[in-house]
C-alpha positions as CSV (number, residue, x, y, z in Angstrom):
1,X,-87.0,-94.5,45.2
2,X,-85.7,-96.2,48.3
3,X,-86.9,-98.8,50.7
4,X,-85.7,-99.2,54.2
5,X,-85.4,-101.7,56.9
6,X,-85.6,-101.3,60.3
7,X,-85.6,-102.0,64.2
8,X,-87.5,-100.5,66.9
9,X,-87.0,-100.5,70.5
10,X,-89.4,-100.5,72.5
11,X,-88.3,-97.8,75.4
12,X,-91.0,-99.8,78.4
13,X,-89.3,-102.9,78.7
14,X,-86.5,-103.0,75.9
15,X,-87.7,-105.3,73.3
16,X,-86.7,-105.1,69.8
17,X,-89.0,-105.4,66.2
18,X,-88.2,-105.6,63.0
19,X,-89.8,-103.9,60.0
20,X,-89.6,-102.6,56.2
21,X,-91.2,-99.1,55.1
22,X,-90.7,-96.7,52.6
23,X,-90.6,-93.9,54.8
24,X,-89.3,-95.4,58.7
25,X,-89.7,-92.2,60.1
26,X,-93.2,-92.3,59.6
27,X,-93.8,-95.7,60.3
28,X,-92.3,-95.2,63.3
29,X,-95.0,-92.8,64.1
30,X,-97.3,-94.9,63.7
31,X,-95.8,-97.2,66.1
32,X,-95.7,-94.7,68.5
33,X,-99.6,-93.4,67.8
34,X,-101.1,-96.8,68.6
35,X,-102.0,-97.6,64.6
36,X,-100.0,-100.6,64.6
37,X,-101.5,-103.0,66.4
38,X,-98.9,-105.5,67.2
39,X,-96.6,-102.9,68.5
40,X,-99.1,-100.7,70.4
41,X,-99.0,-102.7,73.6
42,X,-95.2,-101.6,74.4
43,X,-94.9,-97.9,73.6
44,X,-93.3,-95.5,73.1
45,X,-90.6,-96.8,70.9
46,X,-87.2,-95.2,69.3
47,X,-85.8,-96.0,65.8
48,X,-82.1,-97.9,66.5
49,X,-81.1,-98.9,63.0
50,X,-82.3,-98.4,59.2
51,X,-80.9,-99.8,56.6
52,X,-81.3,-98.4,52.6
53,X,-81.7,-100.4,49.6
54,X,-82.7,-99.7,46.4
55,X,-85.1,-102.4,45.2
56,X,-88.1,-103.7,47.3
57,X,-87.4,-107.4,46.8
58,X,-83.7,-106.7,48.8
59,X,-85.3,-104.6,51.5
60,X,-88.1,-107.3,52.2
61,X,-85.1,-110.6,52.1
62,X,-83.5,-108.6,54.3
63,X,-86.3,-107.7,56.6
64,X,-87.0,-112.0,56.7
65,X,-83.2,-112.4,57.4
66,X,-83.7,-110.3,60.4
67,X,-86.8,-111.5,61.7
68,X,-84.7,-114.3,63.6
69,X,-81.8,-112.0,64.6
70,X,-80.2,-112.7,68.4
71,X,-79.9,-109.9,70.6
72,X,-76.0,-109.7,69.9
73,X,-76.7,-110.0,66.4
74,X,-79.0,-106.4,67.0
75,X,-76.8,-104.7,68.8
76,X,-73.8,-105.0,66.4
77,X,-76.1,-104.0,64.0
78,X,-76.9,-101.2,65.5
79,X,-73.1,-100.1,66.4
80,X,-72.6,-101.1,62.3
81,X,-71.2,-98.0,59.6
82,X,-74.1,-98.8,57.4
83,X,-76.5,-97.8,59.9
84,X,-78.4,-94.7,58.8
85,X,-80.7,-94.1,61.5
86,X,-78.1,-90.6,62.5
87,X,-79.0,-89.4,58.9
88,X,-83.1,-89.4,59.6
89,X,-83.3,-87.8,63.0
């Protein structure tokens, strides 16, 4: 089983949200249907970054690391080769 760290971007005002999921596409749907309370005010969201990990622990460490990422770092990740978002669309 794979684990994922993802970044979504609000299409309303451009802010980013970083999270962890076993299924980032399904999780994006939850963000967009309003069932994820924290992000419900900024619907719709777009998946802009996904990174895969072999273990839950590694993914959670990476998620924690990204929580304080600057806009510059996020933009660099979006354009980085390890971004697998295109494989999931």
